[in-house]
PyMOL CGO cylinders between C-alpha atoms (Angstrom):
from pymol import cmd
from pymol.cgo import CYLINDER

trace = [
    CYLINDER, -8.30, 13.47, -58.66, -7.88, 10.26, -56.65, 0.3, 1, 1, 1, 1, 1, 1,
    CYLINDER, -7.88, 10.26, -56.65, -4.32, 9.79, -57.96, 0.3, 1, 1, 1, 1, 1, 1,
    CYLINDER, -4.32, 9.79, -57.96, -3.42, 13.31, -56.97, 0.3, 1, 1, 1, 1, 1, 1,
    CYLINDER, -3.42, 13.31, -56.97, -4.71, 12.73, -53.39, 0.3, 1, 1, 1, 1, 1, 1,
    CYLINDER, -4.71, 12.73, -53.39, -2.67, 9.52, -53.09, 0.3, 1, 1, 1, 1, 1, 1,
    CYLINDER, -2.67, 9.52, -53.09, 0.55, 11.35, -54.04, 0.3, 1, 1, 1, 1, 1, 1,
    CYLINDER, 0.55, 11.35, -54.04, -0.14, 14.30, -51.73, 0.3, 1, 1, 1, 1, 1, 1,
    CYLINDER, -0.14, 14.30, -51.73, 1.63, 13.46, -48.43, 0.3, 1, 1, 1, 1, 1, 1,
    CYLINDER, 1.63, 13.46, -48.43, 0.88, 16.72, -46.64, 0.3, 1, 1, 1, 1, 1, 1,
    CYLINDER, 0.88, 16.72, -46.64, -0.63, 16.06, -43.23, 0.3, 1, 1, 1, 1, 1, 1,
    CYLINDER, -0.63, 16.06, -43.23, 0.45, 12.41, -43.16, 0.3, 1, 1, 1, 1, 1, 1,
    CYLINDER, 0.45, 12.41, -43.16, 2.66, 13.01, -40.13, 0.3, 1, 1, 1, 1, 1, 1,
    CYLINDER, 2.66, 13.01, -40.13, -0.21, 14.57, -38.18, 0.3, 1, 1, 1, 1, 1, 1,
    CYLINDER, -0.21, 14.57, -38.18, -2.48, 11.64, -38.97, 0.3, 1, 1, 1, 1, 1, 1,
    CYLINDER, -2.48, 11.64, -38.97, 0.20, 9.10, -38.00, 0.3, 1, 1, 1, 1, 1, 1,
    CYLINDER, 0.20, 9.10, -38.00, 0.84, 10.95, -34.74, 0.3, 1, 1, 1, 1, 1, 1,
    CYLINDER, 0.84, 10.95, -34.74, -2.89, 11.00, -33.97, 0.3, 1, 1, 1, 1, 1, 1,
    CYLINDER, -2.89, 11.00, -33.97, -3.08, 7.26, -34.48, 0.3, 1, 1, 1, 1, 1, 1,
    CYLINDER, -3.08, 7.26, -34.48, 0.12, 6.25, -32.70, 0.3, 1, 1, 1, 1, 1, 1,
    CYLINDER, 0.12, 6.25, -32.70, 0.37, 9.07, -30.15, 0.3, 1, 1, 1, 1, 1, 1,
    CYLINDER, 0.37, 9.07, -30.15, -2.87, 8.29, -28.34, 0.3, 1, 1, 1, 1, 1, 1,
    CYLINDER, -2.87, 8.29, -28.34, -1.86, 4.65, -27.87, 0.3, 1, 1, 1, 1, 1, 1,
    CYLINDER, -1.86, 4.65, -27.87, 1.60, 5.73, -26.70, 0.3, 1, 1, 1, 1, 1, 1,
    CYLINDER, 1.60, 5.73, -26.70, 0.16, 8.10, -24.09, 0.3, 1, 1, 1, 1, 1, 1,
    CYLINDER, 0.16, 8.10, -24.09, -2.31, 5.45, -22.88, 0.3, 1, 1, 1, 1, 1, 1,
    CYLINDER, -2.31, 5.45, -22.88, 0.53, 2.97, -22.36, 0.3, 1, 1, 1, 1, 1, 1,
    CYLINDER, 0.53, 2.97, -22.36, 2.58, 5.68, -20.65, 0.3, 1, 1, 1, 1, 1, 1,
    CYLINDER, 2.58, 5.68, -20.65, -0.26, 6.44, -18.21, 0.3, 1, 1, 1, 1, 1, 1,
    CYLINDER, -0.26, 6.44, -18.21, -0.77, 2.74, -17.49, 0.3, 1, 1, 1, 1, 1, 1,
    CYLINDER, -0.77, 2.74, -17.49, 2.95, 2.38, -16.78, 0.3, 1, 1, 1, 1, 1, 1,
    CYLINDER, 2.95, 2.38, -16.78, 2.85, 5.35, -14.42, 0.3, 1, 1, 1, 1, 1, 1,
    CYLINDER, 2.85, 5.35, -14.42, -0.15, 3.84, -12.62, 0.3, 1, 1, 1, 1, 1, 1,
    CYLINDER, -0.15, 3.84, -12.62, 1.50, 0.45, -12.23, 0.3, 1, 1, 1, 1, 1, 1,
    CYLINDER, 1.50, 0.45, -12.23, 4.74, 2.01, -10.94, 0.3, 1, 1, 1, 1, 1, 1,
    CYLINDER, 4.74, 2.01, -10.94, 2.84, 4.14, -8.41, 0.3, 1, 1, 1, 1, 1, 1,
    CYLINDER, 2.84, 4.14, -8.41, 0.90, 1.16, -7.04, 0.3, 1, 1, 1, 1, 1, 1,
    CYLINDER, 0.90, 1.16, -7.04, 4.05, -0.98, -6.75, 0.3, 1, 1, 1, 1, 1, 1,
    CYLINDER, 4.05, -0.98, -6.75, 5.87, 1.89, -5.00, 0.3, 1, 1, 1, 1, 1, 1,
    CYLINDER, 5.87, 1.89, -5.00, 2.95, 2.38, -2.60, 0.3, 1, 1, 1, 1, 1, 1,
    CYLINDER, 2.95, 2.38, -2.60, 2.95, -1.34, -1.74, 0.3, 1, 1, 1, 1, 1, 1,
    CYLINDER, 2.95, -1.34, -1.74, 6.71, -1.37, -1.13, 0.3, 1, 1, 1, 1, 1, 1,
    CYLINDER, 6.71, -1.37, -1.13, 6.55, 1.82, 0.95, 0.3, 1, 1, 1, 1, 1, 1,
    CYLINDER, 6.55, 1.82, 0.95, 3.73, 0.44, 3.09, 0.3, 1, 1, 1, 1, 1, 1,
    CYLINDER, 3.73, 0.44, 3.09, 5.66, -2.79, 3.60, 0.3, 1, 1, 1, 1, 1, 1,
    CYLINDER, 5.66, -2.79, 3.60, 8.72, -0.84, 4.74, 0.3, 1, 1, 1, 1, 1, 1,
    CYLINDER, 8.72, -0.84, 4.74, 6.60, 1.30, 7.06, 0.3, 1, 1, 1, 1, 1, 1,
    CYLINDER, 6.60, 1.30, 7.06, 4.89, -1.79, 8.47, 0.3, 1, 1, 1, 1, 1, 1,
    CYLINDER, 4.89, -1.79, 8.47, 8.19, -3.46, 9.28, 0.3, 1, 1, 1, 1, 1, 1,
    CYLINDER, 8.19, -3.46, 9.28, 9.42, -0.30, 11.00, 0.3, 1, 1, 1, 1, 1, 1,
    CYLINDER, 9.42, -0.30, 11.00, 6.21, -0.04, 13.05, 0.3, 1, 1, 1, 1, 1, 1,
    CYLINDER, 6.21, -0.04, 13.05, 6.43, -3.70, 14.06, 0.3, 1, 1, 1, 1, 1, 1,
    CYLINDER, 6.43, -3.70, 14.06, 10.01, -3.13, 15.25, 0.3, 1, 1, 1, 1, 1, 1,
    CYLINDER, 10.01, -3.13, 15.25, 8.82, -0.28, 17.46, 0.3, 1, 1, 1, 1, 1, 1,
    CYLINDER, 8.82, -0.28, 17.46, 5.88, -2.26, 18.84, 0.3, 1, 1, 1, 1, 1, 1,
    CYLINDER, 5.88, -2.26, 18.84, 8.02, -5.32, 19.62, 0.3, 1, 1, 1, 1, 1, 1,
    CYLINDER, 8.02, -5.32, 19.62, 9.98, -3.37, 22.22, 0.3, 1, 1, 1, 1, 1, 1,
    CYLINDER, 9.98, -3.37, 22.22, 6.94, -2.71, 24.42, 0.3, 1, 1, 1, 1, 1, 1,
    CYLINDER, 6.94, -2.71, 24.42, 7.38, 1.06, 24.49, 0.3, 1, 1, 1, 1, 1, 1,
    CYLINDER, 7.38, 1.06, 24.49, 4.40, 3.21, 25.38, 0.3, 1, 1, 1, 1, 1, 1,
    CYLINDER, 4.40, 3.21, 25.38, 3.00, 5.26, 22.50, 0.3, 1, 1, 1, 1, 1, 1,
    CYLINDER, 3.00, 5.26, 22.50, 3.32, 9.05, 22.67, 0.3, 1, 1, 1, 1, 1, 1,
    CYLINDER, 3.32, 9.05, 22.67, 0.56, 11.02, 24.35, 0.3, 1, 1, 1, 1, 1, 1,
    CYLINDER, 0.56, 11.02, 24.35, -2.61, 11.20, 22.30, 0.3, 1, 1, 1, 1, 1, 1,
    CYLINDER, -2.61, 11.20, 22.30, -2.05, 7.88, 20.50, 0.3, 1, 1, 1, 1, 1, 1,
    CYLINDER, -2.05, 7.88, 20.50, -3.34, 4.40, 21.11, 0.3, 1, 1, 1, 1, 1, 1,
    CYLINDER, -3.34, 4.40, 21.11, -0.81, 1.65, 20.46, 0.3, 1, 1, 1, 1, 1, 1,
    CYLINDER, -0.81, 1.65, 20.46, -2.38, 0.59, 17.16, 0.3, 1, 1, 1, 1, 1, 1,
    CYLINDER, -2.38, 0.59, 17.16, -2.98, 4.24, 16.22, 0.3, 1, 1, 1, 1, 1, 1,
    CYLINDER, -2.98, 4.24, 16.22, 0.72, 4.93, 16.67, 0.3, 1, 1, 1, 1, 1, 1,
    CYLINDER, 0.72, 4.93, 16.67, 1.57, 1.86, 14.58, 0.3, 1, 1, 1, 1, 1, 1,
    CYLINDER, 1.57, 1.86, 14.58, -0.62, 3.24, 11.76, 0.3, 1, 1, 1, 1, 1, 1,
    CYLINDER, -0.62, 3.24, 11.76, 0.95, 6.69, 12.12, 0.3, 1, 1, 1, 1, 1, 1,
    CYLINDER, 0.95, 6.69, 12.12, 4.45, 5.17, 12.02, 0.3, 1, 1, 1, 1, 1, 1,
    CYLINDER, 4.45, 5.17, 12.02, 3.58, 3.23, 8.87, 0.3, 1, 1, 1, 1, 1, 1,
    CYLINDER, 3.58, 3.23, 8.87, 2.47, 6.41, 7.11, 0.3, 1, 1, 1, 1, 1, 1,
    CYLINDER, 2.47, 6.41, 7.11, 5.41, 8.53, 8.30, 0.3, 1, 1, 1, 1, 1, 1,
    CYLINDER, 5.41, 8.53, 8.30, 8.11, 6.02, 7.44, 0.3, 1, 1, 1, 1, 1, 1,
    CYLINDER, 8.11, 6.02, 7.44, 6.61, 5.08, 4.07, 0.3, 1, 1, 1, 1, 1, 1,
    CYLINDER, 6.61, 5.08, 4.07, 8.14, 8.15, 2.43, 0.3, 1, 1, 1, 1, 1, 1,
    CYLINDER, 8.14, 8.15, 2.43, 5.14, 8.66, 0.15, 0.3, 1, 1, 1, 1, 1, 1,
    CYLINDER, 5.14, 8.66, 0.15, 2.18, 11.05, 0.45, 0.3, 1, 1, 1, 1, 1, 1,
    CYLINDER, 2.18, 11.05, 0.45, -0.27, 8.38, 1.61, 0.3, 1, 1, 1, 1, 1, 1,
    CYLINDER, -0.27, 8.38, 1.61, -3.47, 9.28, 3.46, 0.3, 1, 1, 1, 1, 1, 1,
    CYLINDER, -3.47, 9.28, 3.46, -4.57, 7.96, 6.83, 0.3, 1, 1, 1, 1, 1, 1,
    CYLINDER, -4.57, 7.96, 6.83, -8.16, 7.69, 5.56, 0.3, 1, 1, 1, 1, 1, 1,
    CYLINDER, -8.16, 7.69, 5.56, -7.20, 4.76, 3.33, 0.3, 1, 1, 1, 1, 1, 1,
    CYLINDER, -7.20, 4.76, 3.33, -5.15, 2.90, 5.97, 0.3, 1, 1, 1, 1, 1, 1,
    CYLINDER, -5.15, 2.90, 5.97, -6.49, 0.23, 8.30, 0.3, 1, 1, 1, 1, 1, 1,
    CYLINDER, -6.49, 0.23, 8.30, -4.26, -1.63, 10.77, 0.3, 1, 1, 1, 1, 1, 1,
    CYLINDER, -4.26, -1.63, 10.77, -5.37, -4.46, 13.04, 0.3, 1, 1, 1, 1, 1, 1,
    CYLINDER, -5.37, -4.46, 13.04, -3.14, -6.18, 15.55, 0.3, 1, 1, 1, 1, 1, 1,
    CYLINDER, -3.14, -6.18, 15.55, -3.79, -9.52, 17.20, 0.3, 1, 1, 1, 1, 1, 1,
    CYLINDER, -3.79, -9.52, 17.20, -1.49, -11.18, 19.71, 0.3, 1, 1, 1, 1, 1, 1,
    CYLINDER, -1.49, -11.18, 19.71, -0.91, -14.89, 20.28, 0.3, 1, 1, 1, 1, 1, 1,
    CYLINDER, -0.91, -14.89, 20.28, 1.02, -16.68, 23.04, 0.3, 1, 1, 1, 1, 1, 1,
    CYLINDER, 1.02, -16.68, 23.04, 3.31, -18.33, 20.46, 0.3, 1, 1, 1, 1, 1, 1,
    CYLINDER, 3.31, -18.33, 20.46, 3.72, -19.23, 16.80, 0.3, 1, 1, 1, 1, 1, 1,
    CYLINDER, 3.72, -19.23, 16.80, 1.86, -22.52, 17.32, 0.3, 1, 1, 1, 1, 1, 1,
    CYLINDER, 1.86, -22.52, 17.32, -1.24, -20.64, 18.44, 0.3, 1, 1, 1, 1, 1, 1,
    CYLINDER, -1.24, -20.64, 18.44, -1.54, -18.83, 15.09, 0.3, 1, 1, 1, 1, 1, 1,
    CYLINDER, -1.54, -18.83, 15.09, -3.51, -21.80, 13.73, 0.3, 1, 1, 1, 1, 1, 1,
    CYLINDER, -3.51, -21.80, 13.73, -6.13, -21.37, 16.48, 0.3, 1, 1, 1, 1, 1, 1,
    CYLINDER, -6.13, -21.37, 16.48, -8.29, -18.29, 15.78, 0.3, 1, 1, 1, 1, 1, 1,
    CYLINDER, -8.29, -18.29, 15.78, -9.74, -18.41, 19.32, 0.3, 1, 1, 1, 1, 1, 1,
    CYLINDER, -9.74, -18.41, 19.32, -6.25, -17.80, 20.75, 0.3, 1, 1, 1, 1, 1, 1,
    CYLINDER, -6.25, -17.80, 20.75, -6.07, -14.31, 19.24, 0.3, 1, 1, 1, 1, 1, 1,
    CYLINDER, -6.07, -14.31, 19.24, -6.33, -11.33, 21.55, 0.3, 1, 1, 1, 1, 1, 1,
    CYLINDER, -6.33, -11.33, 21.55, -6.74, -7.83, 20.13, 0.3, 1, 1, 1, 1, 1, 1,
    CYLINDER, -6.74, -7.83, 20.13, -3.80, -5.48, 20.62, 0.3, 1, 1, 1, 1, 1, 1,
    CYLINDER, -3.80, -5.48, 20.62, -0.03, -5.59, 20.66, 0.3, 1, 1, 1, 1, 1, 1,
    CYLINDER, -0.03, -5.59, 20.66, 0.24, -8.28, 23.33, 0.3, 1, 1, 1, 1, 1, 1,
    CYLINDER, 0.24, -8.28, 23.33, 2.86, -8.57, 26.02, 0.3, 1, 1, 1, 1, 1, 1,
    CYLINDER, 2.86, -8.57, 26.02, 6.43, -9.77, 26.40, 0.3, 1, 1, 1, 1, 1, 1,
    CYLINDER, 6.43, -9.77, 26.40, 7.37, -12.66, 24.07, 0.3, 1, 1, 1, 1, 1, 1,
    CYLINDER, 7.37, -12.66, 24.07, 3.93, -12.71, 22.40, 0.3, 1, 1, 1, 1, 1, 1,
    CYLINDER, 3.93, -12.71, 22.40, 3.61, -13.15, 18.65, 0.3, 1, 1, 1, 1, 1, 1,
    CYLINDER, 3.61, -13.15, 18.65, 1.70, -10.30, 17.02, 0.3, 1, 1, 1, 1, 1, 1,
    CYLINDER, 1.70, -10.30, 17.02, -0.04, -10.49, 13.65, 0.3, 1, 1, 1, 1, 1, 1,
    CYLINDER, -0.04, -10.49, 13.65, -0.42, -7.08, 12.00, 0.3, 1, 1, 1, 1, 1, 1,
    CYLINDER, -0.42, -7.08, 12.00, -2.87, -6.91, 9.11, 0.3, 1, 1, 1, 1, 1, 1,
    CYLINDER, -2.87, -6.91, 9.11, -2.34, -3.76, 7.07, 0.3, 1, 1, 1, 1, 1, 1,
    CYLINDER, -2.34, -3.76, 7.07, -4.88, -2.73, 4.43, 0.3, 1, 1, 1, 1, 1, 1,
    CYLINDER, -4.88, -2.73, 4.43, -4.54, 0.38, 2.28, 0.3, 1, 1, 1, 1, 1, 1,
    CYLINDER, -4.54, 0.38, 2.28, -7.14, 1.47, -0.22, 0.3, 1, 1, 1, 1, 1, 1,
    CYLINDER, -7.14, 1.47, -0.22, -5.57, 3.69, -2.84, 0.3, 1, 1, 1, 1, 1, 1,
    CYLINDER, -5.57, 3.69, -2.84, -7.26, 5.70, -5.56, 0.3, 1, 1, 1, 1, 1, 1,
    CYLINDER, -7.26, 5.70, -5.56, -5.90, 5.40, -9.04, 0.3, 1, 1, 1, 1, 1, 1,
    CYLINDER, -5.90, 5.40, -9.04, -3.20, 7.96, -9.80, 0.3, 1, 1, 1, 1, 1, 1,
    CYLINDER, -3.20, 7.96, -9.80, -4.18, 8.60, -13.42, 0.3, 1, 1, 1, 1, 1, 1,
    CYLINDER, -4.18, 8.60, -13.42, -7.57, 8.84, -15.14, 0.3, 1, 1, 1, 1, 1, 1,
    CYLINDER, -7.57, 8.84, -15.14, -6.90, 5.58, -16.97, 0.3, 1, 1, 1, 1, 1, 1,
    CYLINDER, -6.90, 5.58, -16.97, -5.97, 3.88, -13.69, 0.3, 1, 1, 1, 1, 1, 1,
    CYLINDER, -5.97, 3.88, -13.69, -9.16, 5.11, -12.03, 0.3, 1, 1, 1, 1, 1, 1,
    CYLINDER, -9.16, 5.11, -12.03, -11.18, 3.88, -15.01, 0.3, 1, 1, 1, 1, 1, 1,
    CYLINDER, -11.18, 3.88, -15.01, -9.61, 0.41, -15.04, 0.3, 1, 1, 1, 1, 1, 1,
    CYLINDER, -9.61, 0.41, -15.04, -9.61, -0.26, -11.28, 0.3, 1, 1, 1, 1, 1, 1,
    CYLINDER, -9.61, -0.26, -11.28, -12.86, -1.51, -9.75, 0.3, 1, 1, 1, 1, 1, 1,
    CYLINDER, -12.86, -1.51, -9.75, -14.55, 1.56, -8.22, 0.3, 1, 1, 1, 1, 1, 1,
    CYLINDER, -14.55, 1.56, -8.22, -11.32, 3.43, -9.00, 0.3, 1, 1, 1, 1, 1, 1,
    CYLINDER, -11.32, 3.43, -9.00, -9.65, 1.85, -5.94, 0.3, 1, 1, 1, 1, 1, 1,
    CYLINDER, -9.65, 1.85, -5.94, -6.83, -0.62, -5.46, 0.3, 1, 1, 1, 1, 1, 1,
    CYLINDER, -6.83, -0.62, -5.46, -6.52, -2.50, -2.18, 0.3, 1, 1, 1, 1, 1, 1,
    CYLINDER, -6.52, -2.50, -2.18, -3.02, -3.29, -0.96, 0.3, 1, 1, 1, 1, 1, 1,
    CYLINDER, -3.02, -3.29, -0.96, -3.03, -5.82, 1.87, 0.3, 1, 1, 1, 1, 1, 1,
    CYLINDER, -3.03, -5.82, 1.87, -0.28, -7.64, 3.71, 0.3, 1, 1, 1, 1, 1, 1,
    CYLINDER, -0.28, -7.64, 3.71, 0.37, -9.37, 7.02, 0.3, 1, 1, 1, 1, 1, 1,
    CYLINDER, 0.37, -9.37, 7.02, 3.41, -9.00, 9.27, 0.3, 1, 1, 1, 1, 1, 1,
    CYLINDER, 3.41, -9.00, 9.27, 4.23, -11.49, 12.02, 0.3, 1, 1, 1, 1, 1, 1,
    CYLINDER, 4.23, -11.49, 12.02, 6.52, -10.25, 14.77, 0.3, 1, 1, 1, 1, 1, 1,
    CYLINDER, 6.52, -10.25, 14.77, 7.60, -11.73, 18.08, 0.3, 1, 1, 1, 1, 1, 1,
    CYLINDER, 7.60, -11.73, 18.08, 7.76, -9.22, 20.91, 0.3, 1, 1, 1, 1, 1, 1,
    CYLINDER, 7.76, -9.22, 20.91, 10.99, -8.91, 22.83, 0.3, 1, 1, 1, 1, 1, 1,
    CYLINDER, 10.99, -8.91, 22.83, 11.05, -10.31, 26.37, 0.3, 1, 1, 1, 1, 1, 1,
    CYLINDER, 11.05, -10.31, 26.37, 10.77, -6.82, 27.86, 0.3, 1, 1, 1, 1, 1, 1,
    CYLINDER, 10.77, -6.82, 27.86, 9.75, -6.35, 31.50, 0.3, 1, 1, 1, 1, 1, 1,
    CYLINDER, 9.75, -6.35, 31.50, 5.96, -6.34, 31.86, 0.3, 1, 1, 1, 1, 1, 1,
    CYLINDER, 5.96, -6.34, 31.86, 4.71, -3.13, 33.29, 0.3, 1, 1, 1, 1, 1, 1,
]
cmd.load_cgo(trace, "trace")
């Protein structure tokens, strides 16, 4: 009886697929998760640079927006991905020059004035895209954080 079972290969493909297929799909989901998080980081970086370009010109934000609120909105709109505003936090601090960045007391909140250096700190908390990503990430969240330094143009104060 045992010899006959060893020679019988029916169902071997299904067993092999069950063993290998689950590992393949787990790796595929992990790859999708990693690609999504890298794309979100790159999109936020692009949006942050675009927002810093707008802010450096000293333009007034549209009606209904604060300056930093419009920077956050610009980051989300120019990112090109369906990112949520609930996960985004933007802080802006201005300094009189690059040398003052080493002195925390020199920081003033906001976008500063003409020729000021502005430090934008962008933090985005993103949920995992896949069930495996949510299970592996602490609390199911990944925090993407970066800093942009931009020098404002010498626009007329007003």
